[in-house]
C-alpha positions as CSV (number, residue, x, y, z in Angstrom):
1,X,73.6,16.1,140.9
2,X,75.8,19.4,141.2
3,X,73.5,22.5,138.9
4,X,76.1,25.0,139.1
5,X,78.8,22.7,138.2
6,X,76.8,21.8,134.7
7,X,76.0,25.0,134.6
8,X,79.4,26.9,134.9
9,X,78.0,29.3,137.2
10,X,80.2,30.4,140.0
11,X,79.6,32.1,143.2
12,X,81.6,35.9,143.3
13,X,81.4,38.2,146.6
14,X,80.3,41.7,145.8
15,X,83.4,43.1,146.9
16,X,85.5,40.9,144.0
17,X,83.0,42.0,141.2
18,X,83.6,45.6,142.5
19,X,87.2,45.5,142.6
20,X,87.3,43.6,139.3
21,X,84.8,46.3,137.6
22,X,87.1,49.1,138.9
23,X,90.3,47.6,137.5
24,X,89.3,46.9,133.9
25,X,87.7,51.1,134.3
26,X,91.5,52.0,134.9
27,X,92.6,49.9,132.5
28,X,90.6,51.7,129.5
29,X,91.6,54.8,130.9
30,X,95.1,54.0,130.4
31,X,96.2,55.2,127.1
32,X,97.7,52.1,125.3
33,X,101.5,51.6,125.1
34,X,101.9,49.5,122.0
35,X,99.7,52.3,119.8
36,X,101.5,52.0,116.0
37,X,99.6,55.2,115.5
38,X,101.5,58.4,115.4
39,X,99.1,60.4,117.5
40,X,97.6,62.9,115.4
41,X,98.8,66.5,115.2
42,X,97.0,69.8,114.4
43,X,98.1,71.6,111.2
44,X,99.3,74.7,111.6
45,X,98.8,77.6,109.1
46,X,102.0,79.2,107.6
47,X,101.4,82.7,107.2
48,X,102.6,84.0,104.0
49,X,105.5,86.0,104.0
50,X,104.8,88.9,103.2
51,X,106.1,89.9,99.5
52,X,106.7,93.7,98.5
53,X,105.2,94.9,95.1
54,X,107.6,95.1,92.7
55,X,108.5,99.3,92.1
56,X,106.4,100.3,89.0
57,X,108.1,101.7,86.1
58,X,110.1,104.8,85.3
59,X,106.7,106.9,84.8
60,X,106.3,110.9,83.8
61,X,102.9,112.8,85.0
62,X,102.8,115.8,83.5
63,X,99.5,117.7,81.3
64,X,98.9,116.6,77.9
65,X,99.2,119.8,75.1
66,X,96.3,119.8,72.3
67,X,98.7,118.1,70.3
68,X,98.8,115.0,72.8
69,X,94.6,114.6,73.3
70,X,95.0,111.3,71.1
71,X,97.4,110.0,74.2
72,X,94.7,109.5,76.8
73,X,92.2,107.8,74.5
74,X,92.6,104.4,75.1
75,X,92.3,105.2,79.2
76,X,89.8,107.1,78.6
77,X,87.9,105.0,76.4
78,X,88.0,102.8,79.1
79,X,86.0,104.7,81.3
80,X,83.3,106.3,79.3
81,X,83.1,103.0,76.8
82,X,81.1,105.0,74.4
83,X,83.9,106.8,73.1
84,X,84.6,104.6,69.5
85,X,86.0,107.1,67.7
86,X,89.1,109.0,68.2
87,X,88.9,112.4,65.6
88,X,85.7,112.7,67.4
89,X,87.3,112.4,70.1
90,X,90.1,114.5,69.8
91,X,88.1,117.0,68.7
92,X,85.4,117.3,70.9
93,X,88.4,118.1,73.9
94,X,90.1,120.3,71.9
95,X,87.1,122.6,69.9
96,X,84.8,122.5,72.7
97,X,86.0,120.8,75.9
98,X,89.4,122.9,76.1
99,X,88.2,126.7,75.9
100,X,85.3,125.8,78.6
101,X,88.6,125.2,80.6
102,X,89.0,121.5,80.1
103,X,92.6,120.0,81.1
104,X,93.6,117.0,80.9
105,X,96.4,115.2,83.3
106,X,98.6,112.0,82.2
107,X,101.1,109.7,83.4
108,X,103.1,108.4,81.1
109,X,105.6,104.7,81.4
110,X,108.5,104.2,79.4
111,X,108.4,102.8,75.7
112,X,104.6,104.0,75.7
113,X,103.2,106.2,73.7
114,X,100.1,106.7,75.1
115,X,99.4,107.6,78.9
116,X,98.5,104.8,81.2
117,X,96.4,107.1,83.0
118,X,94.6,110.0,83.1
119,X,93.0,112.8,84.8
120,X,90.5,115.7,83.2
121,X,89.3,118.4,85.5
122,X,89.1,121.8,85.1
123,X,88.2,125.2,87.2
124,X,84.2,126.0,87.7
125,X,82.2,127.7,89.8
126,X,78.2,127.6,91.2
127,X,76.1,128.6,94.1
128,X,76.6,125.5,96.0
129,X,80.9,124.8,96.0
130,X,82.1,129.2,95.2
131,X,85.1,127.9,92.8
132,X,86.6,124.8,93.0
133,X,88.2,122.4,90.3
134,X,85.6,119.5,89.2
135,X,87.5,116.7,88.0
136,X,85.3,115.1,85.2
137,X,87.2,111.7,84.8
138,X,90.2,109.8,86.4
139,X,90.7,106.5,85.0
140,X,94.2,103.6,85.1
141,X,94.4,101.1,83.1
142,X,93.3,97.8,83.8
143,X,96.8,96.3,83.1
144,X,99.0,99.3,84.8
145,X,96.7,99.4,88.3
146,X,97.4,99.3,91.8
147,X,100.8,101.4,91.0
148,X,99.6,104.7,92.9
149,X,98.8,106.7,89.9
150,X,95.4,107.8,90.5
151,X,97.1,109.4,93.8
152,X,99.1,110.3,92.0
153,X,97.1,112.4,89.6
154,X,94.9,113.6,92.4
155,X,98.0,115.4,94.3
156,X,99.0,116.9,91.4
157,X,95.5,118.1,90.6
158,X,96.3,120.0,94.0
159,X,99.0,121.2,93.7
160,X,98.1,122.9,90.8
161,X,95.4,124.2,93.2
162,X,97.9,125.6,95.4
163,X,100.0,127.2,91.7
164,X,97.1,129.5,91.6
165,X,97.6,130.9,95.6
166,X,94.1,130.0,96.5
167,X,95.6,127.9,99.0
168,X,94.8,130.0,102.5
169,X,91.7,127.6,103.4
170,X,92.9,124.3,104.2
171,X,90.7,121.9,101.0
172,X,87.3,120.9,102.3
173,X,85.4,117.7,101.8
174,X,84.6,117.0,98.5
175,X,81.8,117.4,97.3
176,X,80.1,115.7,95.4
177,X,76.9,115.4,93.1
178,X,74.2,112.3,92.4
179,X,74.7,109.9,89.8
180,X,72.3,110.1,86.7
181,X,69.1,108.2,87.7
182,X,69.5,106.3,83.8
183,X,72.8,104.9,84.2
184,X,72.8,101.1,86.1
185,X,73.5,100.3,89.5
186,X,77.0,99.0,88.8
187,X,78.3,102.6,87.1
188,X,76.5,104.9,89.9
189,X,79.1,104.3,92.6
190,X,81.9,105.3,89.8
191,X,80.2,108.3,88.5
192,X,79.7,109.0,92.4
193,X,83.3,108.8,93.2
194,X,84.1,110.2,89.9
195,X,82.3,113.4,91.0
196,X,84.8,115.3,92.7
197,X,86.3,118.6,93.7
198,X,88.2,120.8,95.1
199,X,87.4,124.2,96.6
200,X,89.6,127.0,95.4
201,X,88.3,130.2,98.2
202,X,90.7,133.1,97.8
């Protein structure tokens, strides 16, 4: 009785076993030539082409006279939510603030009666900043933003400063006063950014 033949036992040389193992490992490391799946490609994000912004519509920047004060109500009511009555607004601007030196600049788009951007400023004098132009209000209607209107208004205020013959010294850092403590945190940053002054030193 052959025990090895009955139990399917074979005597394998150690060297032959090593060669067989090495061949199996090399075959496993080689890529499968009969792979039906396409190799996966890395997805590359396409860079979005920079689309230039459409040019703003024809607009006119001019000073708002007392008889047209109501045209600034729509924009200023966005900034000052307490403004609800246009007649009281016009009366306060014309009878109280204008005599104190308050002036209004507005940008008017073609086909619109009301100003889409407004800047209210006045000349002031105090011990901290000397004689300067103080900007009380500057705002653009939400649908007309990102068109550079605020920059145009500030540039016009600077031009007005030069027109007064007080441009011997370069503009210094804008003076900012602290916002009111009672204002919500959301509006404190806005108040801080709005209280800007340009020095008018001769």
